[in-house]
mmCIF file of the N, C-alpha and C atoms, coordinates in Angstrom:
data_MODEL
# 
_entry.id   MODEL 
# 
loop_
_atom_site.group_PDB 
_atom_site.id 
_atom_site.type_symbol 
_atom_site.label_atom_id 
_atom_site.label_alt_id 
_atom_site.label_comp_id 
_atom_site.label_asym_id 
_atom_site.label_entity_id 
_atom_site.label_seq_id 
_atom_site.pdbx_PDB_ins_code 
_atom_site.Cartn_x 
_atom_site.Cartn_y 
_atom_site.Cartn_z 
_atom_site.occupancy 
_atom_site.B_iso_or_equiv 
_atom_site.pdbx_formal_charge 
_atom_site.auth_seq_id 
_atom_site.auth_comp_id 
_atom_site.auth_asym_id 
_atom_site.auth_atom_id 
_atom_site.pdbx_PDB_model_num 
ATOM 1   N N  . UNK A 1 1  ? 95.658  91.901  107.835 1.00 0.00 ? 1  UNK A N  1 
ATOM 2   C CA . UNK A 1 1  ? 94.487  91.875  107.286 1.00 0.00 ? 1  UNK A CA 1 
ATOM 3   C C  . UNK A 1 1  ? 94.231  92.857  106.087 1.00 0.00 ? 1  UNK A C  1 
ATOM 4   N N  . UNK A 1 2  ? 93.712  92.437  104.875 1.00 0.00 ? 2  UNK A N  1 
ATOM 5   C CA . UNK A 1 2  ? 93.615  93.352  104.020 1.00 0.00 ? 2  UNK A CA 1 
ATOM 6   C C  . UNK A 1 2  ? 91.993  93.609  103.842 1.00 0.00 ? 2  UNK A C  1 
ATOM 7   N N  . UNK A 1 3  ? 91.530  94.599  103.613 1.00 0.00 ? 3  UNK A N  1 
ATOM 8   C CA . UNK A 1 3  ? 90.032  94.791  103.572 1.00 0.00 ? 3  UNK A CA 1 
ATOM 9   C C  . UNK A 1 3  ? 90.086  95.096  101.970 1.00 0.00 ? 3  UNK A C  1 
ATOM 10  N N  . UNK A 1 4  ? 88.886  94.667  101.236 1.00 0.00 ? 4  UNK A N  1 
ATOM 11  C CA . UNK A 1 4  ? 88.379  95.042  100.066 1.00 0.00 ? 4  UNK A CA 1 
ATOM 12  C C  . UNK A 1 4  ? 87.348  96.264  99.768  1.00 0.00 ? 4  UNK A C  1 
ATOM 13  N N  . UNK A 1 5  ? 87.975  97.300  99.214  1.00 0.00 ? 5  UNK A N  1 
ATOM 14  C CA . UNK A 1 5  ? 87.534  98.467  99.316  1.00 0.00 ? 5  UNK A CA 1 
ATOM 15  C C  . UNK A 1 5  ? 86.752  98.985  97.557  1.00 0.00 ? 5  UNK A C  1 
ATOM 16  N N  . UNK A 1 6  ? 86.481  97.717  97.138  1.00 0.00 ? 6  UNK A N  1 
ATOM 17  C CA . UNK A 1 6  ? 86.196  98.121  95.758  1.00 0.00 ? 6  UNK A CA 1 
ATOM 18  C C  . UNK A 1 6  ? 84.789  98.924  95.633  1.00 0.00 ? 6  UNK A C  1 
ATOM 19  N N  . UNK A 1 7  ? 83.961  99.008  96.502  1.00 0.00 ? 7  UNK A N  1 
ATOM 20  C CA . UNK A 1 7  ? 82.702  99.738  96.253  1.00 0.00 ? 7  UNK A CA 1 
ATOM 21  C C  . UNK A 1 7  ? 82.595  101.044 97.197  1.00 0.00 ? 7  UNK A C  1 
ATOM 22  N N  . UNK A 1 8  ? 83.623  101.414 97.978  1.00 0.00 ? 8  UNK A N  1 
ATOM 23  C CA . UNK A 1 8  ? 83.737  102.433 98.744  1.00 0.00 ? 8  UNK A CA 1 
ATOM 24  C C  . UNK A 1 8  ? 83.762  103.790 98.134  1.00 0.00 ? 8  UNK A C  1 
ATOM 25  N N  . UNK A 1 9  ? 82.853  104.598 98.475  1.00 0.00 ? 9  UNK A N  1 
ATOM 26  C CA . UNK A 1 9  ? 82.853  105.861 97.632  1.00 0.00 ? 9  UNK A CA 1 
ATOM 27  C C  . UNK A 1 9  ? 83.460  107.106 98.462  1.00 0.00 ? 9  UNK A C  1 
ATOM 28  N N  . UNK A 1 10 ? 83.273  107.152 99.619  1.00 0.00 ? 10 UNK A N  1 
ATOM 29  C CA . UNK A 1 10 ? 83.789  108.158 100.727 1.00 0.00 ? 10 UNK A CA 1 
ATOM 30  C C  . UNK A 1 10 ? 84.450  107.691 101.924 1.00 0.00 ? 10 UNK A C  1 
ATOM 31  N N  . UNK A 1 11 ? 85.761  108.020 102.010 1.00 0.00 ? 11 UNK A N  1 
ATOM 32  C CA . UNK A 1 11 ? 86.678  107.836 103.083 1.00 0.00 ? 11 UNK A CA 1 
ATOM 33  C C  . UNK A 1 11 ? 86.804  108.834 104.067 1.00 0.00 ? 11 UNK A C  1 
ATOM 34  N N  . UNK A 1 12 ? 86.612  109.148 105.047 1.00 0.00 ? 12 UNK A N  1 
ATOM 35  C CA . UNK A 1 12 ? 87.226  110.070 106.038 1.00 0.00 ? 12 UNK A CA 1 
ATOM 36  C C  . UNK A 1 12 ? 87.942  109.530 107.177 1.00 0.00 ? 12 UNK A C  1 
ATOM 37  N N  . UNK A 1 13 ? 89.164  109.940 107.334 1.00 0.00 ? 13 UNK A N  1 
ATOM 38  C CA . UNK A 1 13 ? 89.959  109.488 108.398 1.00 0.00 ? 13 UNK A CA 1 
ATOM 39  C C  . UNK A 1 13 ? 90.551  110.706 109.051 1.00 0.00 ? 13 UNK A C  1 
ATOM 40  N N  . UNK A 1 14 ? 90.213  110.820 110.505 1.00 0.00 ? 14 UNK A N  1 
ATOM 41  C CA . UNK A 1 14 ? 90.508  111.745 111.389 1.00 0.00 ? 14 UNK A CA 1 
ATOM 42  C C  . UNK A 1 14 ? 91.324  111.373 112.566 1.00 0.00 ? 14 UNK A C  1 
ATOM 43  N N  . UNK A 1 15 ? 92.251  112.106 113.148 1.00 0.00 ? 15 UNK A N  1 
ATOM 44  C CA . UNK A 1 15 ? 92.641  111.927 114.368 1.00 0.00 ? 15 UNK A CA 1 
ATOM 45  C C  . UNK A 1 15 ? 93.271  110.559 114.785 1.00 0.00 ? 15 UNK A C  1 
ATOM 46  N N  . UNK A 1 16 ? 94.268  109.956 113.863 1.00 0.00 ? 16 UNK A N  1 
ATOM 47  C CA . UNK A 1 16 ? 94.899  108.942 114.033 1.00 0.00 ? 16 UNK A CA 1 
ATOM 48  C C  . UNK A 1 16 ? 96.234  108.677 113.984 1.00 0.00 ? 16 UNK A C  1 
ATOM 49  N N  . UNK A 1 17 ? 96.817  109.420 115.071 1.00 0.00 ? 17 UNK A N  1 
ATOM 50  C CA . UNK A 1 17 ? 98.420  109.568 114.932 1.00 0.00 ? 17 UNK A CA 1 
ATOM 51  C C  . UNK A 1 17 ? 99.268  108.374 114.556 1.00 0.00 ? 17 UNK A C  1 
ATOM 52  N N  . UNK A 1 18 ? 98.584  107.282 114.983 1.00 0.00 ? 18 UNK A N  1 
ATOM 53  C CA . UNK A 1 18 ? 99.486  106.190 115.047 1.00 0.00 ? 18 UNK A CA 1 
ATOM 54  C C  . UNK A 1 18 ? 99.224  105.288 113.690 1.00 0.00 ? 18 UNK A C  1 
ATOM 55  N N  . UNK A 1 19 ? 98.208  105.931 112.877 1.00 0.00 ? 19 UNK A N  1 
ATOM 56  C CA . UNK A 1 19 ? 98.050  105.093 111.382 1.00 0.00 ? 19 UNK A CA 1 
ATOM 57  C C  . UNK A 1 19 ? 99.188  105.511 110.467 1.00 0.00 ? 19 UNK A C  1 
ATOM 58  N N  . UNK A 1 20 ? 99.633  104.433 109.803 1.00 0.00 ? 20 UNK A N  1 
ATOM 59  C CA . UNK A 1 20 ? 100.963 104.519 108.999 1.00 0.00 ? 20 UNK A CA 1 
ATOM 60  C C  . UNK A 1 20 ? 100.616 104.322 107.754 1.00 0.00 ? 20 UNK A C  1 
ATOM 61  N N  . UNK A 1 21 ? 99.349  103.410 107.462 1.00 0.00 ? 21 UNK A N  1 
ATOM 62  C CA . UNK A 1 21 ? 99.288  103.104 105.988 1.00 0.00 ? 21 UNK A CA 1 
ATOM 63  C C  . UNK A 1 21 ? 97.529  102.787 105.945 1.00 0.00 ? 21 UNK A C  1 
ATOM 64  N N  . UNK A 1 22 ? 97.298  103.024 104.612 1.00 0.00 ? 22 UNK A N  1 
ATOM 65  C CA . UNK A 1 22 ? 95.891  102.812 103.939 1.00 0.00 ? 22 UNK A CA 1 
ATOM 66  C C  . UNK A 1 22 ? 96.312  102.074 102.846 1.00 0.00 ? 22 UNK A C  1 
ATOM 67  N N  . UNK A 1 23 ? 95.342  100.797 102.607 1.00 0.00 ? 23 UNK A N  1 
ATOM 68  C CA . UNK A 1 23 ? 95.780  100.124 101.751 1.00 0.00 ? 23 UNK A CA 1 
ATOM 69  C C  . UNK A 1 23 ? 96.815  98.967  101.669 1.00 0.00 ? 23 UNK A C  1 
ATOM 70  N N  . UNK A 1 24 ? 97.635  99.119  100.723 1.00 0.00 ? 24 UNK A N  1 
ATOM 71  C CA . UNK A 1 24 ? 98.913  97.870  100.811 1.00 0.00 ? 24 UNK A CA 1 
ATOM 72  C C  . UNK A 1 24 ? 99.917  98.694  100.481 1.00 0.00 ? 24 UNK A C  1 
ATOM 73  N N  . UNK A 1 25 ? 101.237 98.384  100.921 1.00 0.00 ? 25 UNK A N  1 
ATOM 74  C CA . UNK A 1 25 ? 102.481 98.891  100.594 1.00 0.00 ? 25 UNK A CA 1 
ATOM 75  C C  . UNK A 1 25 ? 102.974 98.876  99.020  1.00 0.00 ? 25 UNK A C  1 
ATOM 76  N N  . UNK A 1 26 ? 103.562 99.686  98.476  1.00 0.00 ? 26 UNK A N  1 
ATOM 77  C CA . UNK A 1 26 ? 104.246 99.648  97.125  1.00 0.00 ? 26 UNK A CA 1 
ATOM 78  C C  . UNK A 1 26 ? 105.371 98.566  97.472  1.00 0.00 ? 26 UNK A C  1 
ATOM 79  N N  . UNK A 1 27 ? 106.038 98.147  96.140  1.00 0.00 ? 27 UNK A N  1 
ATOM 80  C CA . UNK A 1 27 ? 107.181 97.184  96.071  1.00 0.00 ? 27 UNK A CA 1 
ATOM 81  C C  . UNK A 1 27 ? 108.162 97.727  96.973  1.00 0.00 ? 27 UNK A C  1 
ATOM 82  N N  . UNK A 1 28 ? 108.665 99.170  97.028  1.00 0.00 ? 28 UNK A N  1 
ATOM 83  C CA . UNK A 1 28 ? 109.695 99.624  97.881  1.00 0.00 ? 28 UNK A CA 1 
ATOM 84  C C  . UNK A 1 28 ? 109.317 99.931  99.290  1.00 0.00 ? 28 UNK A C  1 
ATOM 85  N N  . UNK A 1 29 ? 107.765 99.881  99.614  1.00 0.00 ? 29 UNK A N  1 
ATOM 86  C CA . UNK A 1 29 ? 107.694 100.338 101.039 1.00 0.00 ? 29 UNK A CA 1 
ATOM 87  C C  . UNK A 1 29 ? 107.444 101.515 101.285 1.00 0.00 ? 29 UNK A C  1 
ATOM 88  N N  . UNK A 1 30 ? 107.889 102.605 100.532 1.00 0.00 ? 30 UNK A N  1 
ATOM 89  C CA . UNK A 1 30 ? 107.795 104.061 100.836 1.00 0.00 ? 30 UNK A CA 1 
ATOM 90  C C  . UNK A 1 30 ? 106.490 104.711 100.803 1.00 0.00 ? 30 UNK A C  1 
ATOM 91  N N  . UNK A 1 31 ? 105.614 104.127 99.842  1.00 0.00 ? 31 UNK A N  1 
ATOM 92  C CA . UNK A 1 31 ? 104.070 104.519 99.870  1.00 0.00 ? 31 UNK A CA 1 
ATOM 93  C C  . UNK A 1 31 ? 103.197 103.485 99.867  1.00 0.00 ? 31 UNK A C  1 
ATOM 94  N N  . UNK A 1 32 ? 102.039 103.700 99.905  1.00 0.00 ? 32 UNK A N  1 
ATOM 95  C CA . UNK A 1 32 ? 100.985 102.666 99.940  1.00 0.00 ? 32 UNK A CA 1 
ATOM 96  C C  . UNK A 1 32 ? 99.956  103.144 98.558  1.00 0.00 ? 32 UNK A C  1 
ATOM 97  N N  . UNK A 1 33 ? 99.315  101.801 98.151  1.00 0.00 ? 33 UNK A N  1 
ATOM 98  C CA . UNK A 1 33 ? 98.435  101.971 97.286  1.00 0.00 ? 33 UNK A CA 1 
ATOM 99  C C  . UNK A 1 33 ? 96.862  101.939 97.946  1.00 0.00 ? 33 UNK A C  1 
ATOM 100 N N  . UNK A 1 34 ? 96.071  102.596 97.451  1.00 0.00 ? 34 UNK A N  1 
ATOM 101 C CA . UNK A 1 34 ? 94.737  102.339 97.931  1.00 0.00 ? 34 UNK A CA 1 
ATOM 102 C C  . UNK A 1 34 ? 93.653  101.936 96.791  1.00 0.00 ? 34 UNK A C  1 
ATOM 103 N N  . UNK A 1 35 ? 93.474  100.687 96.866  1.00 0.00 ? 35 UNK A N  1 
ATOM 104 C CA . UNK A 1 35 ? 92.623  99.969  96.147  1.00 0.00 ? 35 UNK A CA 1 
ATOM 105 C C  . UNK A 1 35 ? 91.153  100.236 95.938  1.00 0.00 ? 35 UNK A C  1 
ATOM 106 N N  . UNK A 1 36 ? 90.687  101.633 95.647  1.00 0.00 ? 36 UNK A N  1 
ATOM 107 C CA . UNK A 1 36 ? 89.533  102.241 95.604  1.00 0.00 ? 36 UNK A CA 1 
ATOM 108 C C  . UNK A 1 36 ? 88.947  102.704 94.273  1.00 0.00 ? 36 UNK A C  1 
ATOM 109 N N  . UNK A 1 37 ? 88.492  101.798 93.378  1.00 0.00 ? 37 UNK A N  1 
ATOM 110 C CA . UNK A 1 37 ? 88.128  102.528 91.983  1.00 0.00 ? 37 UNK A CA 1 
ATOM 111 C C  . UNK A 1 37 ? 86.797  103.178 91.933  1.00 0.00 ? 37 UNK A C  1 
ATOM 112 N N  . UNK A 1 38 ? 86.026  103.109 92.724  1.00 0.00 ? 38 UNK A N  1 
ATOM 113 C CA . UNK A 1 38 ? 84.835  103.942 93.137  1.00 0.00 ? 38 UNK A CA 1 
ATOM 114 C C  . UNK A 1 38 ? 84.878  105.041 94.271  1.00 0.00 ? 38 UNK A C  1 
ATOM 115 N N  . UNK A 1 39 ? 85.919  105.321 94.649  1.00 0.00 ? 39 UNK A N  1 
ATOM 116 C CA . UNK A 1 39 ? 86.368  106.358 95.499  1.00 0.00 ? 39 UNK A CA 1 
ATOM 117 C C  . UNK A 1 39 ? 86.101  107.737 94.820  1.00 0.00 ? 39 UNK A C  1 
ATOM 118 N N  . UNK A 1 40 ? 85.389  108.629 95.579  1.00 0.00 ? 40 UNK A N  1 
ATOM 119 C CA . UNK A 1 40 ? 85.106  109.846 95.012  1.00 0.00 ? 40 UNK A CA 1 
ATOM 120 C C  . UNK A 1 40 ? 85.579  110.982 95.918  1.00 0.00 ? 40 UNK A C  1 
ATOM 121 N N  . UNK A 1 41 ? 85.505  110.624 97.328  1.00 0.00 ? 41 UNK A N  1 
ATOM 122 C CA . UNK A 1 41 ? 85.908  111.681 98.157  1.00 0.00 ? 41 UNK A CA 1 
ATOM 123 C C  . UNK A 1 41 ? 86.907  110.927 99.246  1.00 0.00 ? 41 UNK A C  1 
ATOM 124 N N  . UNK A 1 42 ? 88.261  111.606 99.600  1.00 0.00 ? 42 UNK A N  1 
ATOM 125 C CA . UNK A 1 42 ? 89.098  111.321 100.372 1.00 0.00 ? 42 UNK A CA 1 
ATOM 126 C C  . UNK A 1 42 ? 89.478  112.400 101.228 1.00 0.00 ? 42 UNK A C  1 
ATOM 127 N N  . UNK A 1 43 ? 89.175  112.336 102.811 1.00 0.00 ? 43 UNK A N  1 
ATOM 128 C CA . UNK A 1 43 ? 89.356  113.317 103.680 1.00 0.00 ? 43 UNK A CA 1 
ATOM 129 C C  . UNK A 1 43 ? 90.135  112.700 104.710 1.00 0.00 ? 43 UNK A C  1 
ATOM 130 N N  . UNK A 1 44 ? 91.472  113.133 104.729 1.00 0.00 ? 44 UNK A N  1 
ATOM 131 C CA . UNK A 1 44 ? 92.297  112.706 105.793 1.00 0.00 ? 44 UNK A CA 1 
ATOM 132 C C  . UNK A 1 44 ? 92.976  113.923 106.577 1.00 0.00 ? 44 UNK A C  1 
ATOM 133 N N  . UNK A 1 45 ? 92.663  113.731 108.026 1.00 0.00 ? 45 UNK A N  1 
ATOM 134 C CA . UNK A 1 45 ? 92.996  114.786 108.941 1.00 0.00 ? 45 UNK A CA 1 
ATOM 135 C C  . UNK A 1 45 ? 93.925  114.216 110.185 1.00 0.00 ? 45 UNK A C  1 
ATOM 136 N N  . UNK A 1 46 ? 94.901  115.009 110.651 1.00 0.00 ? 46 UNK A N  1 
ATOM 137 C CA . UNK A 1 46 ? 95.609  114.742 111.867 1.00 0.00 ? 46 UNK A CA 1 
ATOM 138 C C  . UNK A 1 46 ? 95.984  113.363 111.878 1.00 0.00 ? 46 UNK A C  1 
ATOM 139 N N  . UNK A 1 47 ? 96.756  112.869 110.749 1.00 0.00 ? 47 UNK A N  1 
ATOM 140 C CA . UNK A 1 47 ? 97.242  111.610 110.629 1.00 0.00 ? 47 UNK A CA 1 
ATOM 141 C C  . UNK A 1 47 ? 98.807  111.718 110.444 1.00 0.00 ? 47 UNK A C  1 
ATOM 142 N N  . UNK A 1 48 ? 99.720  112.258 111.075 1.00 0.00 ? 48 UNK A N  1 
ATOM 143 C CA . UNK A 1 48 ? 100.848 112.697 110.689 1.00 0.00 ? 48 UNK A CA 1 
ATOM 144 C C  . UNK A 1 48 ? 101.935 111.459 110.307 1.00 0.00 ? 48 UNK A C  1 
ATOM 145 N N  . UNK A 1 49 ? 101.754 110.433 110.670 1.00 0.00 ? 49 UNK A N  1 
ATOM 146 C CA . UNK A 1 49 ? 102.356 109.054 110.189 1.00 0.00 ? 49 UNK A CA 1 
ATOM 147 C C  . UNK A 1 49 ? 102.017 108.440 109.325 1.00 0.00 ? 49 UNK A C  1 
ATOM 148 N N  . UNK A 1 50 ? 101.144 108.898 108.256 1.00 0.00 ? 50 UNK A N  1 
ATOM 149 C CA . UNK A 1 50 ? 100.698 108.131 107.181 1.00 0.00 ? 50 UNK A CA 1 
ATOM 150 C C  . UNK A 1 50 ? 101.709 108.258 106.066 1.00 0.00 ? 50 UNK A C  1 
ATOM 151 N N  . UNK A 1 51 ? 101.644 107.219 105.269 1.00 0.00 ? 51 UNK A N  1 
ATOM 152 C CA . UNK A 1 51 ? 102.633 107.271 104.436 1.00 0.00 ? 51 UNK A CA 1 
ATOM 153 C C  . UNK A 1 51 ? 101.826 107.628 103.106 1.00 0.00 ? 51 UNK A C  1 
ATOM 154 N N  . UNK A 1 52 ? 102.837 108.218 102.120 1.00 0.00 ? 52 UNK A N  1 
ATOM 155 C CA . UNK A 1 52 ? 102.093 109.109 101.100 1.00 0.00 ? 52 UNK A CA 1 
ATOM 156 C C  . UNK A 1 52 ? 101.566 107.673 99.982  1.00 0.00 ? 52 UNK A C  1 
ATOM 157 N N  . UNK A 1 53 ? 100.483 108.315 99.446  1.00 0.00 ? 53 UNK A N  1 
ATOM 158 C CA . UNK A 1 53 ? 99.583  107.428 98.369  1.00 0.00 ? 53 UNK A CA 1 
ATOM 159 C C  . UNK A 1 53 ? 99.853  108.047 97.096  1.00 0.00 ? 53 UNK A C  1 
ATOM 160 N N  . UNK A 1 54 ? 100.302 107.620 95.966  1.00 0.00 ? 54 UNK A N  1 
ATOM 161 C CA . UNK A 1 54 ? 100.476 107.799 94.524  1.00 0.00 ? 54 UNK A CA 1 
ATOM 162 C C  . UNK A 1 54 ? 99.231  107.882 94.006  1.00 0.00 ? 54 UNK A C  1 
ATOM 163 N N  . UNK A 1 55 ? 98.825  108.522 93.303  1.00 0.00 ? 55 UNK A N  1 
ATOM 164 C CA . UNK A 1 55 ? 97.666  108.879 92.427  1.00 0.00 ? 55 UNK A CA 1 
ATOM 165 C C  . UNK A 1 55 ? 97.812  107.876 91.112  1.00 0.00 ? 55 UNK A C  1 
ATOM 166 N N  . UNK A 1 56 ? 98.824  107.775 90.715  1.00 0.00 ? 56 UNK A N  1 
ATOM 167 C CA . UNK A 1 56 ? 99.091  107.108 89.331  1.00 0.00 ? 56 UNK A CA 1 
ATOM 168 C C  . UNK A 1 56 ? 100.280 106.238 89.625  1.00 0.00 ? 56 UNK A C  1 
ATOM 169 N N  . UNK A 1 57 ? 100.279 105.129 89.098  1.00 0.00 ? 57 UNK A N  1 
ATOM 170 C CA . UNK A 1 57 ? 101.253 104.200 89.017  1.00 0.00 ? 57 UNK A CA 1 
ATOM 171 C C  . UNK A 1 57 ? 101.606 103.230 87.932  1.00 0.00 ? 57 UNK A C  1 
ATOM 172 N N  . UNK A 1 58 ? 102.694 103.306 87.103  1.00 0.00 ? 58 UNK A N  1 
ATOM 173 C CA . UNK A 1 58 ? 102.981 102.527 85.962  1.00 0.00 ? 58 UNK A CA 1 
ATOM 174 C C  . UNK A 1 58 ? 102.016 102.916 84.801  1.00 0.00 ? 58 UNK A C  1 
ATOM 175 N N  . UNK A 1 59 ? 101.374 104.363 84.753  1.00 0.00 ? 59 UNK A N  1 
ATOM 176 C CA . UNK A 1 59 ? 100.773 104.785 83.604  1.00 0.00 ? 59 UNK A CA 1 
ATOM 177 C C  . UNK A 1 59 ? 99.141  104.806 84.008  1.00 0.00 ? 59 UNK A C  1 
ATOM 178 N N  . UNK A 1 60 ? 98.998  103.770 85.143  1.00 0.00 ? 60 UNK A N  1 
ATOM 179 C CA . UNK A 1 60 ? 97.538  103.864 85.418  1.00 0.00 ? 60 UNK A CA 1 
ATOM 180 C C  . UNK A 1 60 ? 96.818  104.585 86.653  1.00 0.00 ? 60 UNK A C  1 
ATOM 181 N N  . UNK A 1 61 ? 95.876  105.090 86.399  1.00 0.00 ? 61 UNK A N  1 
ATOM 182 C CA . UNK A 1 61 ? 95.195  106.394 87.436  1.00 0.00 ? 61 UNK A CA 1 
ATOM 183 C C  . UNK A 1 61 ? 94.757  105.339 88.327  1.00 0.00 ? 61 UNK A C  1 
ATOM 184 N N  . UNK A 1 62 ? 95.301  105.414 89.772  1.00 0.00 ? 62 UNK A N  1 
ATOM 185 C CA . UNK A 1 62 ? 94.637  104.462 90.945  1.00 0.00 ? 62 UNK A CA 1 
ATOM 186 C C  . UNK A 1 62 ? 93.209  104.907 91.358  1.00 0.00 ? 62 UNK A C  1 
ATOM 187 N N  . UNK A 1 63 ? 92.829  106.060 91.318  1.00 0.00 ? 63 UNK A N  1 
ATOM 188 C CA . UNK A 1 63 ? 91.661  106.757 91.832  1.00 0.00 ? 63 UNK A CA 1 
ATOM 189 C C  . UNK A 1 63 ? 91.010  107.140 90.729  1.00 0.00 ? 63 UNK A C  1 
ATOM 190 N N  . UNK A 1 64 ? 90.553  106.815 89.829  1.00 0.00 ? 64 UNK A N  1 
ATOM 191 C CA . UNK A 1 64 ? 89.994  107.377 88.409  1.00 0.00 ? 64 UNK A CA 1 
ATOM 192 C C  . UNK A 1 64 ? 88.726  108.138 88.923  1.00 0.00 ? 64 UNK A C  1 
ATOM 193 N N  . UNK A 1 65 ? 88.069  107.883 89.838  1.00 0.00 ? 65 UNK A N  1 
ATOM 194 C CA . UNK A 1 65 ? 86.507  108.750 90.153  1.00 0.00 ? 65 UNK A CA 1 
ATOM 195 C C  . UNK A 1 65 ? 86.709  109.811 91.239  1.00 0.00 ? 65 UNK A C  1 
ATOM 196 N N  . UNK A 1 66 ? 88.137  109.880 91.858  1.00 0.00 ? 66 UNK A N  1 
ATOM 197 C CA . UNK A 1 66 ? 88.094  110.763 92.683  1.00 0.00 ? 66 UNK A CA 1 
ATOM 198 C C  . UNK A 1 66 ? 88.147  112.199 92.196  1.00 0.00 ? 66 UNK A C  1 
ATOM 199 N N  . UNK A 1 67 ? 86.962  112.973 92.957  1.00 0.00 ? 67 UNK A N  1 
ATOM 200 C CA . UNK A 1 67 ? 86.688  114.325 92.757  1.00 0.00 ? 67 UNK A CA 1 
ATOM 201 C C  . UNK A 1 67 ? 87.005  115.243 94.001  1.00 0.00 ? 67 UNK A C  1 
ATOM 202 N N  . UNK A 1 68 ? 87.292  114.878 95.165  1.00 0.00 ? 68 UNK A N  1 
ATOM 203 C CA . UNK A 1 68 ? 87.561  115.716 96.135  1.00 0.00 ? 68 UNK A CA 1 
ATOM 204 C C  . UNK A 1 68 ? 88.686  115.048 96.998  1.00 0.00 ? 68 UNK A C  1 
ATOM 205 N N  . UNK A 1 69 ? 89.843  115.552 97.481  1.00 0.00 ? 69 UNK A N  1 
ATOM 206 C CA . UNK A 1 69 ? 90.786  115.068 98.184  1.00 0.00 ? 69 UNK A CA 1 
ATOM 207 C C  . UNK A 1 69 ? 91.259  116.260 98.979  1.00 0.00 ? 69 UNK A C  1 
ATOM 208 N N  . UNK A 1 70 ? 91.145  115.932 100.657 1.00 0.00 ? 70 UNK A N  1 
ATOM 209 C CA . UNK A 1 70 ? 91.284  117.144 101.415 1.00 0.00 ? 70 UNK A CA 1 
ATOM 210 C C  . UNK A 1 70 ? 92.313  116.383 102.446 1.00 0.00 ? 70 UNK A C  1 
ATOM 211 N N  . UNK A 1 71 ? 93.437  117.218 102.694 1.00 0.00 ? 71 UNK A N  1 
ATOM 212 C CA . UNK A 1 71 ? 94.360  116.815 103.409 1.00 0.00 ? 71 UNK A CA 1 
ATOM 213 C C  . UNK A 1 71 ? 94.742  117.888 104.510 1.00 0.00 ? 71 UNK A C  1 
ATOM 214 N N  . UNK A 1 72 ? 94.585  117.646 105.901 1.00 0.00 ? 72 UNK A N  1 
ATOM 215 C CA . UNK A 1 72 ? 94.707  118.598 106.797 1.00 0.00 ? 72 UNK A CA 1 
ATOM 216 C C  . UNK A 1 72 ? 95.897  118.322 107.856 1.00 0.00 ? 72 UNK A C  1 
ATOM 217 N N  . UNK A 1 73 ? 96.961  119.161 108.273 1.00 0.00 ? 73 UNK A N  1 
ATOM 218 C CA . UNK A 1 73 ? 97.472  119.039 109.510 1.00 0.00 ? 73 UNK A CA 1 
ATOM 219 C C  . UNK A 1 73 ? 98.426  117.663 109.182 1.00 0.00 ? 73 UNK A C  1 
# 
C-alpha cells in the first residue's frame, strides 16, 4: 500500500522497532524515498530497523521545505 504524503507537513514516528521503510524503496533497495514536498518537520525515535532516506537524489532535493530533522536511538 502506498500513501500519498503530498500535503503532510509534520511526521513523528516513535517506538516502531519493526518498521523498516517510510515511503518507497530506491532502485537498489538499500534506501527509501519519502515523497513529502511540504514536509517541514521529521522526528524519528527508536526505529532501529528503518532504512536510510536520501535527502537529495539525482540533483533534486527530495524534502525542500524540511527545517527540522530529529533522529534518536
